[in-house]
PDB file with one MODEL, atoms N, CA, C and O in Angstrom:
MODEL        1
ATOM      1  N   MET A   1       2.347  16.432  13.798  1.00  0.00           N
ATOM      2  CA  MET A   1       1.128  15.967  13.178  1.00  0.00           C
ATOM      3  C   MET A   1       1.214  16.075  11.658  1.00  0.00           C
ATOM      4  O   MET A   1       0.651  15.246  10.942  1.00  0.00           O
ATOM      5  N   LYS A   2       1.924  17.105  11.160  1.00  0.00           N
ATOM      6  CA  LYS A   2       2.057  17.246   9.710  1.00  0.00           C
ATOM      7  C   LYS A   2       2.776  16.042   9.115  1.00  0.00           C
ATOM      8  O   LYS A   2       2.416  15.588   8.029  1.00  0.00           O
ATOM      9  N   ASN A   3       3.796  15.511   9.813  1.00  0.00           N
ATOM     10  CA  ASN A   3       4.513  14.340   9.311  1.00  0.00           C
ATOM     11  C   ASN A   3       3.590  13.129   9.238  1.00  0.00           C
ATOM     12  O   ASN A   3       3.699  12.320   8.317  1.00  0.00           O
ATOM     13  N   ARG A   4       2.680  13.001  10.207  1.00  0.00           N
ATOM     14  CA  ARG A   4       1.742  11.880  10.209  1.00  0.00           C
ATOM     15  C   ARG A   4       0.791  11.990   9.013  1.00  0.00           C
ATOM     16  O   ARG A   4       0.528  10.993   8.339  1.00  0.00           O
ATOM     17  N   ILE A   5       0.282  13.181   8.749  1.00  0.00           N
ATOM     18  CA  ILE A   5      -0.609  13.376   7.606  1.00  0.00           C
ATOM     19  C   ILE A   5       0.142  13.126   6.302  1.00  0.00           C
ATOM     20  O   ILE A   5      -0.387  12.488   5.392  1.00  0.00           O
ATOM     21  N   PHE A   6       1.372  13.625   6.210  1.00  0.00           N
ATOM     22  CA  PHE A   6       2.170  13.403   5.003  1.00  0.00           C
ATOM     23  C   PHE A   6       2.409  11.906   4.790  1.00  0.00           C
ATOM     24  O   PHE A   6       2.309  11.415   3.665  1.00  0.00           O
ATOM     25  N   GLY A   7       2.724  11.186   5.863  1.00  0.00           N
ATOM     26  CA  GLY A   7       2.934   9.742   5.761  1.00  0.00           C
ATOM     27  C   GLY A   7       1.676   9.025   5.324  1.00  0.00           C
ATOM     28  O   GLY A   7       1.735   8.096   4.519  1.00  0.00           O
ATOM     29  N   PHE A   8       0.537   9.451   5.848  1.00  0.00           N
ATOM     30  CA  PHE A   8      -0.742   8.870   5.475  1.00  0.00           C
ATOM     31  C   PHE A   8      -1.014   9.076   3.985  1.00  0.00           C
ATOM     32  O   PHE A   8      -1.419   8.149   3.284  1.00  0.00           O
ATOM     33  N   ILE A   9      -0.789  10.295   3.515  1.00  0.00           N
ATOM     34  CA  ILE A   9      -1.026  10.610   2.105  1.00  0.00           C
ATOM     35  C   ILE A   9      -0.096   9.800   1.216  1.00  0.00           C
ATOM     36  O   ILE A   9      -0.525   9.284   0.184  1.00  0.00           O
ATOM     37  N   CYS A  10       1.171   9.681   1.598  1.00  0.00           N
ATOM     38  CA  CYS A  10       2.120   8.869   0.820  1.00  0.00           C
ATOM     39  C   CYS A  10       1.665   7.417   0.772  1.00  0.00           C
ATOM     40  O   CYS A  10       1.773   6.768  -0.269  1.00  0.00           O
ATOM     41  N   ALA A  11       1.156   6.901   1.888  1.00  0.00           N
ATOM     42  CA  ALA A  11       0.674   5.521   1.915  1.00  0.00           C
ATOM     43  C   ALA A  11      -0.506   5.340   0.964  1.00  0.00           C
ATOM     44  O   ALA A  11      -0.592   4.326   0.271  1.00  0.00           O
ATOM     45  N   ILE A  12      -1.404   6.305   0.927  1.00  0.00           N
ATOM     46  CA  ILE A  12      -2.551   6.219   0.009  1.00  0.00           C
ATOM     47  C   ILE A  12      -2.075   6.168  -1.436  1.00  0.00           C
ATOM     48  O   ILE A  12      -2.522   5.321  -2.211  1.00  0.00           O
ATOM     49  N   PHE A  13      -1.165   7.075  -1.802  1.00  0.00           N
ATOM     50  CA  PHE A  13      -0.688   7.095  -3.180  1.00  0.00           C
ATOM     51  C   PHE A  13       0.026   5.805  -3.536  1.00  0.00           C
ATOM     52  O   PHE A  13      -0.174   5.268  -4.625  1.00  0.00           O
ATOM     53  N   SER A  14       0.857   5.298  -2.631  1.00  0.00           N
ATOM     54  CA  SER A  14       1.577   4.061  -2.906  1.00  0.00           C
ATOM     55  C   SER A  14       0.612   2.919  -3.147  1.00  0.00           C
ATOM     56  O   SER A  14       0.767   2.157  -4.102  1.00  0.00           O
ATOM     57  N   ILE A  15      -0.376   2.799  -2.289  1.00  0.00           N
ATOM     58  CA  ILE A  15      -1.335   1.709  -2.417  1.00  0.00           C
ATOM     59  C   ILE A  15      -2.195   1.882  -3.665  1.00  0.00           C
ATOM     60  O   ILE A  15      -2.470   0.907  -4.364  1.00  0.00           O
ATOM     61  N   ALA A  16      -2.619   3.103  -3.950  1.00  0.00           N
ATOM     62  CA  ALA A  16      -3.430   3.343  -5.145  1.00  0.00           C
ATOM     63  C   ALA A  16      -2.644   3.006  -6.405  1.00  0.00           C
ATOM     64  O   ALA A  16      -3.186   2.412  -7.338  1.00  0.00           O
ATOM     65  N   LEU A  17      -1.379   3.380  -6.435  1.00  0.00           N
ATOM     66  CA  LEU A  17      -0.551   3.083  -7.599  1.00  0.00           C
ATOM     67  C   LEU A  17      -0.364   1.583  -7.768  1.00  0.00           C
ATOM     68  O   LEU A  17      -0.453   1.068  -8.882  1.00  0.00           O
ATOM     69  N   ILE A  18      -0.109   0.886  -6.681  1.00  0.00           N
ATOM     70  CA  ILE A  18       0.086  -0.558  -6.757  1.00  0.00           C
ATOM     71  C   ILE A  18      -1.188  -1.231  -7.232  1.00  0.00           C
ATOM     72  O   ILE A  18      -1.140  -2.100  -8.102  1.00  0.00           O
ATOM     73  N   ASP A  19      -2.323  -0.842  -6.676  1.00  0.00           N
ATOM     74  CA  ASP A  19      -3.585  -1.456  -7.048  1.00  0.00           C
ATOM     75  C   ASP A  19      -3.908  -1.207  -8.517  1.00  0.00           C
ATOM     76  O   ASP A  19      -4.343  -2.119  -9.219  1.00  0.00           O
ATOM     77  N   ALA A  20      -3.697   0.020  -8.986  1.00  0.00           N
ATOM     78  CA  ALA A  20      -4.000   0.342 -10.380  1.00  0.00           C
ATOM     79  C   ALA A  20      -3.064  -0.389 -11.333  1.00  0.00           C
ATOM     80  O   ALA A  20      -3.484  -0.818 -12.407  1.00  0.00           O
ATOM     81  N   CYS A  21      -1.813  -0.531 -10.953  1.00  0.00           N
ATOM     82  CA  CYS A  21      -0.866  -1.253 -11.800  1.00  0.00           C
ATOM     83  C   CYS A  21      -1.236  -2.721 -11.909  1.00  0.00           C
ATOM     84  O   CYS A  21      -0.944  -3.362 -12.918  1.00  0.00           O
ATOM     85  N   ASN A  22      -1.877  -3.260 -10.879  1.00  0.00           N
ATOM     86  CA  ASN A  22      -2.315  -4.647 -10.909  1.00  0.00           C
ATOM     87  C   ASN A  22      -3.612  -4.816 -11.687  1.00  0.00           C
ATOM     88  O   ASN A  22      -4.119  -5.930 -11.815  1.00  0.00           O
ATOM     89  N   GLY A  23      -4.143  -3.734 -12.199  1.00  0.00           N
ATOM     90  CA  GLY A  23      -5.331  -3.823 -13.031  1.00  0.00           C
ATOM     91  C   GLY A  23      -6.640  -3.710 -12.286  1.00  0.00           C
ATOM     92  O   GLY A  23      -7.697  -3.664 -12.916  1.00  0.00           O
ATOM     93  N   GLY A  24      -6.609  -3.663 -10.973  1.00  0.00           N
ATOM     94  CA  GLY A  24      -7.834  -3.507 -10.217  1.00  0.00           C
ATOM     95  C   GLY A  24      -8.730  -4.736 -10.236  1.00  0.00           C
ATOM     96  O   GLY A  24      -9.719  -4.774  -9.504  1.00  0.00           O
ATOM     97  N   GLU A  25      -8.420  -5.737 -11.042  1.00  0.00           N
ATOM     98  CA  GLU A  25      -9.153  -6.994 -11.106  1.00  0.00           C
ATOM     99  C   GLU A  25     -10.641  -6.804 -11.378  1.00  0.00           C
ATOM    100  O   GLU A  25     -11.453  -7.618 -10.938  1.00  0.00           O
ATOM    101  N   ASN A  26     -11.010  -5.754 -12.087  1.00  0.00           N
ATOM    102  CA  ASN A  26     -12.402  -5.536 -12.454  1.00  0.00           C
ATOM    103  C   ASN A  26     -12.641  -6.227 -13.790  1.00  0.00           C
ATOM    104  O   ASN A  26     -11.910  -5.987 -14.751  1.00  0.00           O
ATOM    105  N   THR A  27     -13.651  -7.075 -13.859  1.00  0.00           N
ATOM    106  CA  THR A  27     -13.895  -7.830 -15.093  1.00  0.00           C
ATOM    107  C   THR A  27     -14.989  -7.211 -15.949  1.00  0.00           C
ATOM    108  O   THR A  27     -15.467  -7.855 -16.884  1.00  0.00           O
ATOM    109  N   SER A  28     -15.397  -5.989 -15.661  1.00  0.00           N
ATOM    110  CA  SER A  28     -16.407  -5.319 -16.474  1.00  0.00           C
ATOM    111  C   SER A  28     -15.869  -5.070 -17.879  1.00  0.00           C
ATOM    112  O   SER A  28     -14.659  -5.036 -18.098  1.00  0.00           O
ATOM    113  N   LEU A  29     -16.776  -4.900 -18.811  1.00  0.00           N
ATOM    114  CA  LEU A  29     -16.370  -4.608 -20.175  1.00  0.00           C
ATOM    115  C   LEU A  29     -16.723  -3.171 -20.522  1.00  0.00           C
ATOM    116  O   LEU A  29     -17.775  -2.661 -20.136  1.00  0.00           O
ATOM    117  N   SER A  30     -15.830  -2.533 -21.253  1.00  0.00           N
ATOM    118  CA  SER A  30     -16.064  -1.174 -21.706  1.00  0.00           C
ATOM    119  C   SER A  30     -16.976  -1.211 -22.927  1.00  0.00           C
ATOM    120  O   SER A  30     -16.705  -1.951 -23.873  1.00  0.00           O
ATOM    121  N   PRO A  31     -18.057  -0.423 -22.926  1.00  0.00           N
ATOM    122  CA  PRO A  31     -18.951  -0.435 -24.089  1.00  0.00           C
ATOM    123  C   PRO A  31     -18.277   0.077 -25.352  1.00  0.00           C
ATOM    124  O   PRO A  31     -18.653  -0.316 -26.456  1.00  0.00           O
ATOM    125  N   GLU A  32     -17.285   0.950 -25.205  1.00  0.00           N
ATOM    126  CA  GLU A  32     -16.627   1.520 -26.378  1.00  0.00           C
ATOM    127  C   GLU A  32     -15.683   0.528 -27.054  1.00  0.00           C
ATOM    128  O   GLU A  32     -15.554   0.524 -28.278  1.00  0.00           O
ATOM    129  N   THR A  33     -15.019  -0.316 -26.251  1.00  0.00           N
ATOM    130  CA  THR A  33     -13.978  -1.159 -26.826  1.00  0.00           C
ATOM    131  C   THR A  33     -14.189  -2.646 -26.617  1.00  0.00           C
ATOM    132  O   THR A  33     -13.463  -3.452 -27.199  1.00  0.00           O
ATOM    133  N   SER A  34     -15.172  -3.038 -25.796  1.00  0.00           N
ATOM    134  CA  SER A  34     -15.398  -4.431 -25.430  1.00  0.00           C
ATOM    135  C   SER A  34     -14.167  -5.060 -24.789  1.00  0.00           C
ATOM    136  O   SER A  34     -13.994  -6.277 -24.844  1.00  0.00           O
ATOM    137  N   GLU A  35     -13.313  -4.243 -24.183  1.00  0.00           N
ATOM    138  CA  GLU A  35     -12.141  -4.734 -23.465  1.00  0.00           C
ATOM    139  C   GLU A  35     -12.411  -4.616 -21.970  1.00  0.00           C
ATOM    140  O   GLU A  35     -13.291  -3.868 -21.546  1.00  0.00           O
ATOM    141  N   SER A  36     -11.659  -5.348 -21.190  1.00  0.00           N
ATOM    142  CA  SER A  36     -11.764  -5.228 -19.743  1.00  0.00           C
ATOM    143  C   SER A  36     -11.359  -3.832 -19.305  1.00  0.00           C
ATOM    144  O   SER A  36     -10.466  -3.223 -19.893  1.00  0.00           O
ATOM    145  N   VAL A  37     -12.012  -3.332 -18.280  1.00  0.00           N
ATOM    146  CA  VAL A  37     -11.682  -2.036 -17.702  1.00  0.00           C
ATOM    147  C   VAL A  37     -11.133  -2.271 -16.305  1.00  0.00           C
ATOM    148  O   VAL A  37     -11.279  -3.361 -15.752  1.00  0.00           O
ATOM    149  N   TYR A  38     -10.506  -1.259 -15.736  1.00  0.00           N
ATOM    150  CA  TYR A  38      -9.974  -1.389 -14.385  1.00  0.00           C
ATOM    151  C   TYR A  38     -10.368  -0.183 -13.560  1.00  0.00           C
ATOM    152  O   TYR A  38     -10.706   0.876 -14.089  1.00  0.00           O
ATOM    153  N   THR A  39     -10.318  -0.366 -12.259  1.00  0.00           N
ATOM    154  CA  THR A  39     -10.596   0.721 -11.343  1.00  0.00           C
ATOM    155  C   THR A  39      -9.333   1.039 -10.555  1.00  0.00           C
ATOM    156  O   THR A  39      -8.484   0.174 -10.341  1.00  0.00           O
ATOM    157  N   VAL A  40      -9.224   2.283 -10.131  1.00  0.00           N
ATOM    158  CA  VAL A  40      -8.104   2.734  -9.304  1.00  0.00           C
ATOM    159  C   VAL A  40      -8.602   2.775  -7.872  1.00  0.00           C
ATOM    160  O   VAL A  40      -9.671   3.322  -7.598  1.00  0.00           O
ATOM    161  N   GLY A  41      -7.836   2.201  -6.961  1.00  0.00           N
ATOM    162  CA  GLY A  41      -8.227   2.186  -5.562  1.00  0.00           C
ATOM    163  C   GLY A  41      -7.065   1.819  -4.679  1.00  0.00           C
ATOM    164  O   GLY A  41      -5.920   1.779  -5.129  1.00  0.00           O
ATOM    165  N   GLY A  42      -7.353   1.555  -3.437  1.00  0.00           N
ATOM    166  CA  GLY A  42      -6.314   1.189  -2.487  1.00  0.00           C
ATOM    167  C   GLY A  42      -6.917   0.896  -1.134  1.00  0.00           C
ATOM    168  O   GLY A  42      -8.106   0.593  -1.025  1.00  0.00           O
ATOM    169  N   THR A  43      -6.097   0.985  -0.101  1.00  0.00           N
ATOM    170  CA  THR A  43      -6.516   0.724   1.269  1.00  0.00           C
ATOM    171  C   THR A  43      -6.027   1.841   2.165  1.00  0.00           C
ATOM    172  O   THR A  43      -4.894   2.304   2.035  1.00  0.00           O
ATOM    173  N   VAL A  44      -6.883   2.270   3.074  1.00  0.00           N
ATOM    174  CA  VAL A  44      -6.539   3.322   4.029  1.00  0.00           C
ATOM    175  C   VAL A  44      -6.375   2.694   5.410  1.00  0.00           C
ATOM    176  O   VAL A  44      -7.169   1.847   5.819  1.00  0.00           O
ATOM    177  N   ALA A  45      -5.331   3.123   6.122  1.00  0.00           N
ATOM    178  CA  ALA A  45      -5.106   2.677   7.504  1.00  0.00           C
ATOM    179  C   ALA A  45      -4.670   3.868   8.336  1.00  0.00           C
ATOM    180  O   ALA A  45      -3.847   4.665   7.887  1.00  0.00           O
ATOM    181  N   GLY A  46      -5.199   4.001   9.525  1.00  0.00           N
ATOM    182  CA  GLY A  46      -4.805   5.071  10.433  1.00  0.00           C
ATOM    183  C   GLY A  46      -5.443   6.414  10.149  1.00  0.00           C
ATOM    184  O   GLY A  46      -4.932   7.444  10.589  1.00  0.00           O
ATOM    185  N   LEU A  47      -6.534   6.425   9.434  1.00  0.00           N
ATOM    186  CA  LEU A  47      -7.198   7.682   9.088  1.00  0.00           C
ATOM    187  C   LEU A  47      -7.955   8.241  10.280  1.00  0.00           C
ATOM    188  O   LEU A  47      -8.720   7.535  10.937  1.00  0.00           O
ATOM    189  N   VAL A  48      -7.731   9.516  10.547  1.00  0.00           N
ATOM    190  CA  VAL A  48      -8.495  10.242  11.554  1.00  0.00           C
ATOM    191  C   VAL A  48      -9.131  11.425  10.827  1.00  0.00           C
ATOM    192  O   VAL A  48      -8.430  12.354  10.426  1.00  0.00           O
ATOM    193  N   GLY A  49     -10.436  11.397  10.659  1.00  0.00           N
ATOM    194  CA  GLY A  49     -11.115  12.446   9.913  1.00  0.00           C
ATOM    195  C   GLY A  49     -11.522  11.956   8.541  1.00  0.00           C
ATOM    196  O   GLY A  49     -11.713  10.759   8.324  1.00  0.00           O
ATOM    197  N   THR A  50     -11.653  12.891   7.621  1.00  0.00           N
ATOM    198  CA  THR A  50     -12.077  12.582   6.256  1.00  0.00           C
ATOM    199  C   THR A  50     -11.083  13.180   5.267  1.00  0.00           C
ATOM    200  O   THR A  50     -10.665  14.328   5.413  1.00  0.00           O
ATOM    201  N   VAL A  51     -10.715  12.406   4.274  1.00  0.00           N
ATOM    202  CA  VAL A  51      -9.859  12.887   3.198  1.00  0.00           C
ATOM    203  C   VAL A  51     -10.653  12.773   1.900  1.00  0.00           C
ATOM    204  O   VAL A  51     -11.377  11.798   1.699  1.00  0.00           O
ATOM    205  N   VAL A  52     -10.521  13.759   1.024  1.00  0.00           N
ATOM    206  CA  VAL A  52     -11.175  13.713  -0.286  1.00  0.00           C
ATOM    207  C   VAL A  52     -10.073  13.529  -1.327  1.00  0.00           C
ATOM    208  O   VAL A  52      -9.173  14.359  -1.457  1.00  0.00           O
ATOM    209  N   LEU A  53     -10.165  12.429  -2.062  1.00  0.00           N
ATOM    210  CA  LEU A  53      -9.221  12.114  -3.126  1.00  0.00           C
ATOM    211  C   LEU A  53      -9.884  12.380  -4.471  1.00  0.00           C
ATOM    212  O   LEU A  53     -11.107  12.301  -4.596  1.00  0.00           O
ATOM    213  N   VAL A  54      -9.080  12.692  -5.464  1.00  0.00           N
ATOM    214  CA  VAL A  54      -9.597  12.973  -6.808  1.00  0.00           C
ATOM    215  C   VAL A  54      -8.774  12.178  -7.806  1.00  0.00           C
ATOM    216  O   VAL A  54      -7.546  12.149  -7.718  1.00  0.00           O
ATOM    217  N   ASN A  55      -9.438  11.537  -8.750  1.00  0.00           N
ATOM    218  CA  ASN A  55      -8.754  10.840  -9.834  1.00  0.00           C
ATOM    219  C   ASN A  55      -9.074  11.544 -11.150  1.00  0.00           C
ATOM    220  O   ASN A  55     -10.239  11.747 -11.491  1.00  0.00           O
ATOM    221  N   ASN A  56      -8.039  11.910 -11.873  1.00  0.00           N
ATOM    222  CA  ASN A  56      -8.172  12.557 -13.184  1.00  0.00           C
ATOM    223  C   ASN A  56      -9.043  13.812 -13.141  1.00  0.00           C
ATOM    224  O   ASN A  56      -9.865  14.031 -14.031  1.00  0.00           O
ATOM    225  N   ASP A  57      -8.865  14.623 -12.121  1.00  0.00           N
ATOM    226  CA  ASP A  57      -9.514  15.930 -11.993  1.00  0.00           C
ATOM    227  C   ASP A  57     -11.031  15.892 -12.074  1.00  0.00           C
ATOM    228  O   ASP A  57     -11.634  16.854 -12.549  1.00  0.00           O
ATOM    229  N   GLY A  58     -11.670  14.815 -11.627  1.00  0.00           N
ATOM    230  CA  GLY A  58     -13.113  14.855 -11.695  1.00  0.00           C
ATOM    231  C   GLY A  58     -13.831  13.695 -11.053  1.00  0.00           C
ATOM    232  O   GLY A  58     -15.061  13.647 -11.101  1.00  0.00           O
ATOM    233  N   ASP A  59     -13.140  12.780 -10.468  1.00  0.00           N
ATOM    234  CA  ASP A  59     -13.770  11.618  -9.846  1.00  0.00           C
ATOM    235  C   ASP A  59     -13.507  11.700  -8.349  1.00  0.00           C
ATOM    236  O   ASP A  59     -12.687  10.950  -7.818  1.00  0.00           O
ATOM    237  N   ASP A  60     -14.213  12.627  -7.652  1.00  0.00           N
ATOM    238  CA  ASP A  60     -14.000  12.838  -6.214  1.00  0.00           C
ATOM    239  C   ASP A  60     -14.454  11.625  -5.417  1.00  0.00           C
ATOM    240  O   ASP A  60     -15.462  10.992  -5.729  1.00  0.00           O
ATOM    241  N   LEU A  61     -13.678  11.317  -4.374  1.00  0.00           N
ATOM    242  CA  LEU A  61     -14.008  10.224  -3.483  1.00  0.00           C
ATOM    243  C   LEU A  61     -13.699  10.646  -2.060  1.00  0.00           C
ATOM    244  O   LEU A  61     -12.555  10.962  -1.734  1.00  0.00           O
ATOM    245  N   SER A  62     -14.712  10.651  -1.215  1.00  0.00           N
ATOM    246  CA  SER A  62     -14.554  10.998   0.190  1.00  0.00           C
ATOM    247  C   SER A  62     -14.326   9.714   0.981  1.00  0.00           C
ATOM    248  O   SER A  62     -15.143   8.794   0.924  1.00  0.00           O
ATOM    249  N   VAL A  63     -13.210   9.647   1.724  1.00  0.00           N
ATOM    250  CA  VAL A  63     -12.873   8.476   2.524  1.00  0.00           C
ATOM    251  C   VAL A  63     -12.857   8.914   3.986  1.00  0.00           C
ATOM    252  O   VAL A  63     -12.141   9.845   4.355  1.00  0.00           O
ATOM    253  N   ASP A  64     -13.665   8.224   4.829  1.00  0.00           N
ATOM    254  CA  ASP A  64     -13.755   8.630   6.229  1.00  0.00           C
ATOM    255  C   ASP A  64     -13.479   7.507   7.216  1.00  0.00           C
ATOM    256  O   ASP A  64     -13.685   7.675   8.418  1.00  0.00           O
ATOM    257  N   LYS A  65     -13.013   6.358   6.722  1.00  0.00           N
ATOM    258  CA  LYS A  65     -12.688   5.249   7.623  1.00  0.00           C
ATOM    259  C   LYS A  65     -11.625   4.360   6.985  1.00  0.00           C
ATOM    260  O   LYS A  65     -11.418   4.375   5.771  1.00  0.00           O
ATOM    261  N   ASP A  66     -10.967   3.597   7.827  1.00  0.00           N
ATOM    262  CA  ASP A  66      -9.971   2.651   7.349  1.00  0.00           C
ATOM    263  C   ASP A  66     -10.626   1.568   6.502  1.00  0.00           C
ATOM    264  O   ASP A  66     -11.789   1.220   6.711  1.00  0.00           O
ATOM    265  N   GLY A  67      -9.878   1.044   5.554  1.00  0.00           N
ATOM    266  CA  GLY A  67     -10.372  -0.038   4.714  1.00  0.00           C
ATOM    267  C   GLY A  67     -10.123   0.242   3.245  1.00  0.00           C
ATOM    268  O   GLY A  67      -9.443   1.202   2.885  1.00  0.00           O
ATOM    269  N   SER A  68     -10.676  -0.599   2.417  1.00  0.00           N
ATOM    270  CA  SER A  68     -10.501  -0.494   0.969  1.00  0.00           C
ATOM    271  C   SER A  68     -11.364   0.620   0.390  1.00  0.00           C
ATOM    272  O   SER A  68     -12.436   0.932   0.909  1.00  0.00           O
ATOM    273  N   PHE A  69     -10.874   1.210  -0.694  1.00  0.00           N
ATOM    274  CA  PHE A  69     -11.652   2.194  -1.432  1.00  0.00           C
ATOM    275  C   PHE A  69     -11.362   2.025  -2.909  1.00  0.00           C
ATOM    276  O   PHE A  69     -10.317   1.495  -3.286  1.00  0.00           O
ATOM    277  N   ALA A  70     -12.284   2.474  -3.748  1.00  0.00           N
ATOM    278  CA  ALA A  70     -12.082   2.468  -5.198  1.00  0.00           C
ATOM    279  C   ALA A  70     -12.871   3.625  -5.790  1.00  0.00           C
ATOM    280  O   ALA A  70     -13.990   3.912  -5.363  1.00  0.00           O
ATOM    281  N   PHE A  71     -12.281   4.282  -6.771  1.00  0.00           N
ATOM    282  CA  PHE A  71     -12.995   5.334  -7.480  1.00  0.00           C
ATOM    283  C   PHE A  71     -14.116   4.707  -8.299  1.00  0.00           C
ATOM    284  O   PHE A  71     -13.995   3.574  -8.763  1.00  0.00           O
ATOM    285  N   LYS A  72     -15.212   5.451  -8.475  1.00  0.00           N
ATOM    286  CA  LYS A  72     -16.397   4.933  -9.178  1.00  0.00           C
ATOM    287  C   LYS A  72     -16.179   4.745 -10.668  1.00  0.00           C
ATOM    288  O   LYS A  72     -16.688   3.790 -11.254  1.00  0.00           O
ATOM    289  N   THR A  73     -15.433   5.641 -11.283  1.00  0.00           N
ATOM    290  CA  THR A  73     -15.307   5.622 -12.737  1.00  0.00           C
ATOM    291  C   THR A  73     -14.252   4.612 -13.184  1.00  0.00           C
ATOM    292  O   THR A  73     -13.074   4.776 -12.863  1.00  0.00           O
ATOM    293  N   PRO A  74     -14.653   3.568 -13.920  1.00  0.00           N
ATOM    294  CA  PRO A  74     -13.666   2.610 -14.444  1.00  0.00           C
ATOM    295  C   PRO A  74     -12.891   3.230 -15.606  1.00  0.00           C
ATOM    296  O   PRO A  74     -13.390   4.118 -16.297  1.00  0.00           O
ATOM    297  N   LEU A  75     -11.677   2.752 -15.806  1.00  0.00           N
ATOM    298  CA  LEU A  75     -10.816   3.247 -16.883  1.00  0.00           C
ATOM    299  C   LEU A  75     -10.534   2.137 -17.882  1.00  0.00           C
ATOM    300  O   LEU A  75     -10.413   0.970 -17.508  1.00  0.00           O
ATOM    301  N   ASN A  76     -10.431   2.499 -19.139  1.00  0.00           N
ATOM    302  CA  ASN A  76     -10.064   1.558 -20.189  1.00  0.00           C
ATOM    303  C   ASN A  76      -8.575   1.274 -20.126  1.00  0.00           C
ATOM    304  O   ASN A  76      -7.812   2.114 -19.649  1.00  0.00           O
ATOM    305  N   PRO A  77      -8.137   0.106 -20.597  1.00  0.00           N
ATOM    306  CA  PRO A  77      -6.711  -0.198 -20.615  1.00  0.00           C
ATOM    307  C   PRO A  77      -5.928   0.893 -21.345  1.00  0.00           C
ATOM    308  O   PRO A  77      -6.352   1.377 -22.394  1.00  0.00           O
ATOM    309  N   GLY A  78      -4.802   1.266 -20.787  1.00  0.00           N
ATOM    310  CA  GLY A  78      -3.945   2.280 -21.390  1.00  0.00           C
ATOM    311  C   GLY A  78      -4.274   3.707 -20.986  1.00  0.00           C
ATOM    312  O   GLY A  78      -3.493   4.617 -21.262  1.00  0.00           O
ATOM    313  N   VAL A  79      -5.416   3.923 -20.335  1.00  0.00           N
ATOM    314  CA  VAL A  79      -5.797   5.262 -19.889  1.00  0.00           C
ATOM    315  C   VAL A  79      -5.034   5.574 -18.607  1.00  0.00           C
ATOM    316  O   VAL A  79      -5.026   4.775 -17.671  1.00  0.00           O
ATOM    317  N   GLU A  80      -4.398   6.732 -18.572  1.00  0.00           N
ATOM    318  CA  GLU A  80      -3.633   7.125 -17.400  1.00  0.00           C
ATOM    319  C   GLU A  80      -4.558   7.609 -16.294  1.00  0.00           C
ATOM    320  O   GLU A  80      -5.695   8.010 -16.541  1.00  0.00           O
ATOM    321  N   TYR A  81      -4.047   7.562 -15.072  1.00  0.00           N
ATOM    322  CA  TYR A  81      -4.781   8.082 -13.933  1.00  0.00           C
ATOM    323  C   TYR A  81      -3.866   9.018 -13.161  1.00  0.00           C
ATOM    324  O   TYR A  81      -2.643   8.900 -13.235  1.00  0.00           O
ATOM    325  N   ASN A  82      -4.456   9.943 -12.424  1.00  0.00           N
ATOM    326  CA  ASN A  82      -3.702  10.901 -11.624  1.00  0.00           C
ATOM    327  C   ASN A  82      -4.479  11.164 -10.340  1.00  0.00           C
ATOM    328  O   ASN A  82      -5.422  11.954 -10.322  1.00  0.00           O
ATOM    329  N   VAL A  83      -4.069  10.490  -9.269  1.00  0.00           N
ATOM    330  CA  VAL A  83      -4.746  10.629  -7.982  1.00  0.00           C
ATOM    331  C   VAL A  83      -4.115  11.780  -7.208  1.00  0.00           C
ATOM    332  O   VAL A  83      -2.896  11.834  -7.044  1.00  0.00           O
ATOM    333  N   THR A  84      -4.952  12.699  -6.736  1.00  0.00           N
ATOM    334  CA  THR A  84      -4.479  13.818  -5.930  1.00  0.00           C
ATOM    335  C   THR A  84      -5.367  13.949  -4.693  1.00  0.00           C
ATOM    336  O   THR A  84      -6.476  13.419  -4.641  1.00  0.00           O
ATOM    337  N   VAL A  85      -4.848  14.669  -3.701  1.00  0.00           N
ATOM    338  CA  VAL A  85      -5.610  14.944  -2.486  1.00  0.00           C
ATOM    339  C   VAL A  85      -6.282  16.292  -2.649  1.00  0.00           C
ATOM    340  O   VAL A  85      -5.610  17.311  -2.809  1.00  0.00           O
ATOM    341  N   LYS A  86      -7.604  16.302  -2.610  1.00  0.00           N
ATOM    342  CA  LYS A  86      -8.362  17.549  -2.728  1.00  0.00           C
ATOM    343  C   LYS A  86      -8.502  18.210  -1.359  1.00  0.00           C
ATOM    344  O   LYS A  86      -8.329  19.421  -1.227  1.00  0.00           O
ATOM    345  N   THR A  87      -8.815  17.407  -0.342  1.00  0.00           N
ATOM    346  CA  THR A  87      -8.981  17.921   1.016  1.00  0.00           C
ATOM    347  C   THR A  87      -8.298  16.973   1.980  1.00  0.00           C
ATOM    348  O   THR A  87      -8.615  15.784   2.019  1.00  0.00           O
ATOM    349  N   GLN A  88      -7.357  17.498   2.763  1.00  0.00           N
ATOM    350  CA  GLN A  88      -6.658  16.690   3.757  1.00  0.00           C
ATOM    351  C   GLN A  88      -7.498  16.541   5.008  1.00  0.00           C
ATOM    352  O   GLN A  88      -8.359  17.377   5.282  1.00  0.00           O
ATOM    353  N   PRO A  89      -7.254  15.466   5.785  1.00  0.00           N
ATOM    354  CA  PRO A  89      -7.966  15.331   7.066  1.00  0.00           C
ATOM    355  C   PRO A  89      -7.601  16.492   7.988  1.00  0.00           C
ATOM    356  O   PRO A  89      -6.457  16.945   8.008  1.00  0.00           O
ATOM    357  N   GLN A  90      -8.570  16.960   8.737  1.00  0.00           N
ATOM    358  CA  GLN A  90      -8.340  18.048   9.690  1.00  0.00           C
ATOM    359  C   GLN A  90      -7.830  17.450  10.996  1.00  0.00           C
ATOM    360  O   GLN A  90      -8.203  16.336  11.364  1.00  0.00           O
ATOM    361  N   ASN A  91      -6.977  18.196  11.694  1.00  0.00           N
ATOM    362  CA  ASN A  91      -6.494  17.759  12.987  1.00  0.00           C
ATOM    363  C   ASN A  91      -7.635  17.757  13.990  1.00  0.00           C
ATOM    364  O   ASN A  91      -8.352  18.749  14.119  1.00  0.00           O
ATOM    365  N   PRO A  92      -7.810  16.625  14.716  1.00  0.00           N
ATOM    366  CA  PRO A  92      -8.854  16.620  15.747  1.00  0.00           C
ATOM    367  C   PRO A  92      -8.467  17.545  16.898  1.00  0.00           C
ATOM    368  O   PRO A  92      -7.286  17.665  17.225  1.00  0.00           O
ATOM    369  N   ARG A  93      -9.439  18.189  17.505  1.00  0.00           N
ATOM    370  CA  ARG A  93      -9.148  19.119  18.600  1.00  0.00           C
ATOM    371  C   ARG A  93      -9.707  18.602  19.887  1.00  0.00           C
ATOM    372  O   ARG A  93      -9.564  19.248  20.926  1.00  0.00           O
TER     373      ARG A  93
ENDMDL
END
């Protein structure tokens, strides 16, 4: 089961990285710079339980079902992101 959870987490990071590198396709404008901003997100598949992801040590996101997700806080161009797992899904009993 640990290998399945590890594979799931790797899939989340891969998808989040790919989505963020593509710019997230968000056309909102940043009030500070009047430039387009982007969101970091991805797609979850095969999730059993709930996982809590964190972007840049403060943008918690609880994911409890398969499908697309995106962090709430948009980022300005050039701003780095760091997605980590705060809480892993628990094994169903």
